C-alpha positions in Angstrom: 111.0 100.0 90.5 109.9 102.6 93.0 109.0 105.1 90.3 105.4 104.2 89.4 102.0 105.8 89.6 99.6 104.2 92.1 95.9 104.2 91.6 93.4 103.0 94.2 89.6 102.2 93.9 87.4 100.6 96.5 83.8 99.4 96.5 83.4 98.9 92.8 81.2 96.0 91.6 82.2 93.5 88.9 80.1 90.6 87.8 83.2 88.7 86.6 86.9 89.0 85.8 86.2 90.2 82.2 84.4 93.2 83.6 87.2 93.8 86.0 89.8 93.6 83.3 87.8 95.8 81.0 87.6 98.4 83.8 91.3 98.3 84.4 92.0 98.7 80.7 89.7 101.6 80.4 91.0 103.3 83.6 94.6 103.0 82.7 94.0 104.3 79.2 92.1 107.2 80.6 94.9 108.0 83.0 97.4 108.0 80.1 99.7 105.3 81.5 99.1 102.7 78.6 98.7 102.7 74.9 95.4 102.0 73.1 96.6 98.4 72.6 96.6 97.8 76.3 93.0 96.9 77.1 92.9 94.1 74.5 96.4 92.9 75.4 95.3 92.7 79.1 92.3 90.6 78.3 94.3 88.3 76.0 97.2 87.8 78.5 94.6 86.9 81.3 93.0 84.4 78.9 96.3 82.7 78.1 98.0 83.1 81.5 95.5 83.5 84.3 96.6 85.5 87.3 94.3 84.5 90.2 96.4 83.4 93.2 95.0 81.5 96.3 96.7 82.7 99.4 96.5 81.5 103.0 93.2 83.3 103.8 92.4 85.3 100.7 92.8 85.3 96.9 94.2 88.0 94.7 94.5 88.6 91.1 97.6 90.3 89.5 96.6 91.1 85.9 99.3 92.5 83.7 100.6 92.2 80.1 103.6 92.9 78.0 105.6 96.1 78.6 105.3 97.3 75.0 101.6 98.3 75.8 102.7 100.7 78.6 103.6 104.4 78.6 104.7 104.6 82.2 104.9 102.3 85.2 101.7 102.1 87.3 100.0 99.9 89.8 96.2 99.9 90.2 94.9 98.5 93.5 91.2 97.5 93.5 89.2 96.4 96.5 86.0 95.2 94.8 82.8 95.3 96.8 82.4 91.5 96.3 85.0 88.8 95.5 85.7 88.5 91.7 86.2 85.0 90.3 89.4 84.7 88.3 91.1 81.6 86.7 93.8 80.4 88.9 97.4 81.0 87.8 98.8 77.5 88.8 95.7 75.3 88.5 92.7 74.8 86.4 90.4 76.0 89.1 89.1 79.5 90.0 89.7 81.8 92.9 87.5 84.5 94.4 89.8 87.5 94.4 89.2 90.0 97.2 92.0 92.3 96.0 93.1 93.0 92.4 96.6 94.4 91.8 97.0 95.4 88.2 100.6 96.0 87.1 101.6 98.3 84.3 105.4 98.0 83.6 107.6 99.5 80.9 110.6 97.0 81.2 110.3 93.2 81.6 113.0 93.1 84.3 111.2 95.7 86.2 108.1 93.5 86.1 110.0 90.5 87.5 111.4 92.7 90.3 108.1 94.1 91.2 106.4 90.7 91.0 109.0 89.2 93.4 108.5 92.0 95.9 104.8 91.7 95.7 104.8 87.9 96.1 107.1 88.3 99.1 104.6 90.6 100.7 101.6 88.5 99.7 103.0 85.6 101.7 102.4 87.8 104.8 98.7 87.4 105.7 98.8 90.7 107.6 99.8 92.6 104.4 96.5 91.5 102.6 94.5 92.1 105.8 95.8 95.6 106.1 95.2 96.4 102.4 91.7 95.1 102.7 90.7 96.9 105.9 92.6 100.3 106.0 90.5 103.3 104.9 90.9 103.9 101.2 92.9 107.1 101.9 95.6 105.1 103.6 95.9 102.2 101.1 98.6 103.8 98.9 100.9 104.8 101.7 100.5 101.3 103.3 101.1 99.5 100.0 104.2 101.6 99.2 105.7 101.3 102.6 105.4 97.5 102.6 106.5 97.0 99.0 109.5 99.4 99.4 110.5 97.5 102.7 110.6 94.3 100.6 112.5 95.7 97.7 115.2 97.5 99.9 
């Protein structure tokens, strides 16, 4: 689970979730971590199974799709310049995601392990606050440190 490439982007503007997902698909394809089928699969998965999650004081989206579209494991953290409206995972409502955490996994069990560790950290308000407020150059180290502490 600890062997993944981590990408970080801050300050990018999206008008809606579709734009954000399109960006993720294009970026992951350009980085070589996914197959050409990934961008469409990501959009379809989000349409069928939304990934917006309301937390205590923020909302996040955790878009992902089936492992057969991946070349290698990756996580793409995006801090958009404005909240992006995603359909809520466990409701018919919408959430305004201030953080997008796209997961690219190569094995379904790995996805479950990663999601469990991630959800554990997302329950800690300080985890989100830190990710939203540290300088971009420090996000990767902060994220890895917290996620590895949970998975250990």
